[in-house]
N, C-alpha and C positions, 0 to 999 in steps of 0.2 A: 453530653447527652445521657440522660438516665436510662436504665434498663427498660422502664415502662415506655419512655418515648421511643426507644429503638424498636419495641414490639409493634408500634403503630405502622412501621414501614415494612415493605417487602424486603427480602434479602438483598436484592440488587439496589434498592433505594438506600438501605443501610450502608452498603458498600460505597455508594456515591457520597452519602453524607459524611462518612468517615474520611474519605479522601479529601473532601472539601475542608473539614475541620483540620486535617493534617496540613493542608496548604495554608490555611488561615494561621495556624500556630507557627508556621515557618515564615510568615510575613509575605506570602506570595500572592495574596489577593489584592493586588495594587492596580490592576488594569494595565500594567506595563509589560508583564511577562507574556509575550505572544505565544500562541500554541505552536508546538513543534510541527515541522512539516516542510519548511522551506529548504532545508538542507537534506538532500537525499542520503539515507543512512548507508548506502553503498559507498559513499565517498568519505574517506578519513578527514577529520576536521583539523588535526594537528599532526606535526611530524615533519621530518626532513624529506625533501623531495627525492624519490628514488631516481637513479640514473636512467632507468628504462622509460620513465615518463617524459623525458625531455623532448623526445621527438613529437610529442603531442602538442607542442607549441608553448611559447612563453619562456621567460627567463626566470630561473629560481631566485627567490628572495627570502631565504630563511624558511620559516614555517609555511605550511600549505595554506592557501587561501581558504576561508571558511566554506566556500561552496565549490571547492575544486579538489579532484582526486590527483591531479597531476601538476598542481601549482597554479599560478596566476593565469596561465594560458589555456587551461582546460576547464570548460564548463559544459556539461552535457547539452548537446544541441546548440552550443554557442560558438562553434568554430566558424572559420571563414566560409566553408561550403554551405553551412546552415544559413549564414547571413546572406550569401548570394542567392540561395534558394528562396528565402523569404522576400528579398527584393524582386526576384523574378516572378514569383507566384502570389505573393501576399499571404502565404500560408506558413505557419510556424512548423519547422521541421521537428520530427519526433526527438524527444530527449531521452526516453527510456523505451527500449524494445525488449520484450520478453519473447524468447525463441525456444520453442520446444524442440530440441535437437534430436530427441527420440521419445517415443511413447512407451517403450519397454520399461518395466519397473519391477523391482523385487518385492514390493509391497502391494496390498490390495485395500487401500484406505476407504472408509465408508463415504467420505465426502468428495472423493476425487472427481474433478470436473471432466477429466479425460477418460474416466473409467479404465485407467491403465492397468495392464497385467504384464507378467513376465512373458517374454516371447518375441518372435519376429513380427514386425509390422511392415507390410509391403508399401512401397512408394515413398519411403523416407528419403529425404534429400541426400544425395551423395556428397562426398567431400568437395568435389569440383563444383557441384551446384551450390553448396554452402559458401564457397569462396566467391562465386559469381554474385550471390545475394549480398555478401559483405561489401564487395566492390561497389555495388549499386547503392547500398545504404550509405557508404562513405562518400558517395558523390553528392549527397544532399545534407548530411549531418554527421556528427561525431557523438553518438549516444552512449549511455550506459547500456550494455548488451547483457541481459540476464539470460544465461544459458540454463535451461530448465528441462523438465520432462513431464511424465515419466521420471526416470532417474538418470540424469545426464551422465553420471559416471559409468553407465552401462554402454555408452557409445565409445568404442575403442579409439577413435580418432579425435576425441575431444580436445586434446592438447594442440593438435594441428589447427583446429578451429579457433582455439583461444589465441594462439600466436598470430594467426593470420588477422584476426579481428583487431588485436592490439596494434599490429603493424599498420593497419589501415586507419588508425586513429580513434577506434572505438575503445570503450572501457569494459572488458569482459569480466563478469562476476558470475557466480554459480548458485542456483537454487537447488538444494538437494535434501533428501530425507535424512541424510547423515549416516545411515546404517552401513553404507558401502565404503565409508572412509577407512582406509588402512594406513599404516605408517608410510607405505609407498605412495599412496595417493596424496597424503598430506605433504610429503616431500615434493611431489610433482606440482602441487599447488604453489608451493614456495618457489620452485624453480621457474615456473611459468608466470610468476608475478600476479597471482590472484590475491587481491587485497581484502576481499570480503566474500563470504558465502552466507546464505540463509539456510537454516535447518529448522524443521518443524517439530514442535513438541506441543501436545494438545491437552495434557493433564499433568499435574504435579507429581504423579506417581506412576509406576510402571504398569500396574494391573489395568487401570482404565485406559492409559495411552495405548498399550498393546492391543486391547480389544478394539479401540477405535481405528488403529492402523492395520489390523488384520494379521498381525504376526507377533508371536510371543518373543520377547527379548528385544523388540524394536526400540523401546525406551532406553535401555542400557546401551544398545548399540549406537543410538543417536548421541547420547551423552558422551560416550567414548569418542565418537567422531568430532564432537565439539572440542574436546580436550586435545585431540591429536592436531586439529587445525590450529588451535591456539599455540600449541607447542612449536609450530612451524611459522608463527608470525602472521597467521591469517585471522582477521577479525570475523566474528560470528554474530549474525542477526538471528534471533529466534522468532519464528512465526507461529501463531496459535489460531486455529480455526474455531470460532466462537459459535456455540449452539446452546440450547437449553441444558445440554448435558454438562457443560463445563463453565458457563458464565459466572456462576457463584464462586468459582475457584480462580478467577482472574487475579485477585490480589495475591494468592499463593503462587500463581504462575509468575507474576512479576517478580516476587521475591526470589523464586527459584532461578529465574533467568539472571537476576542480579548476582545471585550466589555463584552462578556458572561463569561469571566475568564476561558475559556477552556484552556487546557494545550497543545493541539495539533490540527492542521488543516491539513487534508489530502484530497486534490482534487482528485477524482477518474475519470479518463478519460473513458468515456463510452465504454463498450464492448457490442455490440448489440446482445445479446443472450436472450433467453426467451422472455418476453414481450418487452424487449429492441429492438427486431427485428423491431418493428414498428417505432423506432426512427432513423432508418438509414438516413433519409433525414435531420435530425438535428445533425448527428454526425459531428464532426469537420473534415475539410479537412486536409491532411498532412501538408500544410502550416500553418493552424490555430493551429494544434498541436504544431508545432515548436514555434509559437508566444506565446502560453499559457505557454509552458514549459520554454521558455526563461524568461518570466515574473516571473515564479515560482523560477527560479534559482536566479534572482536578489532579489526578494522579501524575500526569506528565509535568505538573508544576514542581513537584518535589522529587521526581525520579532522576537518578543520574544517567539513565539510559536514554538513547534516542528512542522516543516512544511515540508511535503514530498508528492509530487505527487505519485499516485498509479495507477496501470494498465497503466504505461507510462514508459516502459524500456528505451526509447530514452532520457529520462531526464538525465540519467547518461552519455550518449554520449555528450549531450549538456553541462553538467557540466564540463566534461573534456576539451571540446573545449573552453569554456569561461574562465576556470582557466588558460589555456595556453595563452589566450589573456592578462591575467593579470600578466603573468610572472611566473606562477607556473611551476616547473620542476619536480614534483613528478613522480615516476614511477608507472606503473600499480600495481606492487606488494605492494606498500605502501597503496593502497586503499583496499586491501584485496578482490580480485575479486570473491571469493566464499563466502564472508561474506554477511551480510544483505544489503550491499550497492549495490549489483548487480541489474540490471534491472529486468529481468524475473527470478523468483525464483521457478516457478512451477516444481515440481519433483526434485529440487535441494536442497532446504531447506524449501520449503513450500508445503503443500498438503491440499486437501479438501475432507471431508467425507460428503456425502449427508444424508438426513433424513432417507433413507432406507438402508444406509450402503455402497452405491457405492463410490468408491475412484477415484478421478480425480486430475490432476495436480493443477487445481484451479477451482473455482466455475463456471467460464465462459468457461472452456475447456470442450466442450460437448462430452466427450468420457469416458465411464466407464471402468476402468482398472482392476476391480475386486470388490468383495463385501465382507465386513467383516463378514457377516453371514456365508459365505462359505469358505473364506480363511483368515487367520490371517492378520491383517494390515501389520505387519512387513514383511511377505512374499511378499505381493503385492508391498510394497516399494522397496524391494530388487530385485525382479525378473521380474517386469513388463518390457517388451521390450520398451514400450513407455517412461517410466521413464528413462531407460538407454539411449534411443535416446536423450532425453532432456538434459542429463548430458554430452553429447558428442558434443561440439560446432563445431567439424569438420564436422558434418552431416548437419549443417545449409545450406540452399540452397539460390539461387538468391543473391540479394544484401546483405542479412544478412551473408551468407556464405563467401562473399568476403570482408566484412567490417572489417576494422582495429579496430573497437570498439566492436566487437562481444563478447569479454570477459566481458565487463562491461554492455552491453546492452542485446544483444541476441534477440531483437525483441519480440513482444507479440505473443506467440505461439497460444493463443486462437483466436486472430484476424486472424492469418494465417490459422488456421483450418476453421474458419467460412467463410472466403473469398474464400479459394481455395480448401478446403477439405484435405489439406496436412499440418500437424502441423509443419513441418520443412521448409516450404516455407518462403519467405521473408515477413517481416512485411509490410502489405499493407498501413499503415498510417504513414510511415516515408519518409520525403522528401530528406533525405541525400543520396548523391551519393558517394559511397566509392571511395577512392583515386585510387584503382586499376582499376576501371571501368570508370573513367572519360576520356573523349576524350580531346584532346588538346584545352585549352581555355574554357572548360565546367565548369559551376558553380557547386559548391558542394551541392546546394539545401538548404542551411541553411539560417536562418534569418540574414541579414546583418544590424547590428545596424548603423543607419545613423551617419555621422560624427558630426552633431550638437547635437546628443544624447550623444556622447562620450565626447565631449568638450575637453578642454585643458589637461584633465587627461590622454588622450590616443591619442596624435596627430598622432602617427604612427599606427593607428588601423589596417589598411589593412596589413601592414607588420607583425604586431603582430599576425594576424590570420593565417599566412602562416605556414604550417607544422602541421598536425593534431596530429602526434605522434602515434605510434603503440601500442595499448593497447589490443592486442588479449588475 
């Protein structure tokens, strides 16, 4: 691509075009390389099965199963209790549970959905209450249990919670800002068999990251935390909250994460809730979402990292469209529409529990569907009308209800709730116009990669893009 041609594009379009050209040069535009997402990044892909995982079920047979943290017998939400629960209720048990074990935090980040601060928060679940919740969770499923906050390391009994969860058959992992990790905490993570943590970095340099996170030195502290964890054998996933402030630096972020020897990179597309409400003016436009997610689709083809955008269900619609451009003819069923690869998983295979026990479809979905202090988690998961709405794609409204990609995307229900007050309304930050709603000659609203970005590898790009395919 010439300099003159590059100037015809926005910075994000140039970024997407460059990632596509990189994938083409590497021979990755074959339509055979499926988008990442089916294997949860919390789960190691290779390696010898640790002794402590044997109680989770199954017999070790050399290397770990590609979709298992504990060998062939462990799949999140795939244990015997989960199978029996589905037979009994017809409902998929949760595979991933994010649990805010404390809201107290040492930082004051601009985007924080919890608006967390340092200090005491009344009503947080006691250790005994946490154990009772774990027992109830384990009665219906064996999920990945993401212990988060706030800052989870500020809870002094975190290791008791970790051990109890693992003994119950769950897979505890930790979501942290990384700044509180000391050599002692890193050693504790190793002793308590934490295989994976996530740490947030939002800019490729300290000055801008520290401003976003509200504390000078937080960048250096987080990087130190990453290195300490790695020194003790703990894998690190880096999360980045994407806004207008940093979208143009995602390529640099990817390279920095790779340089840090992280195992995964998850860009989180901002959902403006909590303190993030103040960031609405820097939230990406629908067109910018399309550009960033198109970049991510092509970048993951050449990245050595486990690379998956989060809080961005339309990524899976974009993946299907781009795969078809490349000649892929897979059916919707081959992707496993109710597996981890679906866009919005809230209430379907993912759920959030707050520091005081409120249950929500996700941390950004500002609606409490029950409290585990009053009602067992399993009953809330089974009986909540909201959860049951979210599992019924036919109830989606507006563009999402009419969209041929609703089965793999579903739109962000938290954004719909925040923008309209109705969690089943259309995703407000999706530019795509469903086929059934297009007027004659109307554009579908997606990013059109320019011919000079496609090059000789796709001379009939426009023809290849025709026919979106029905993946309801």
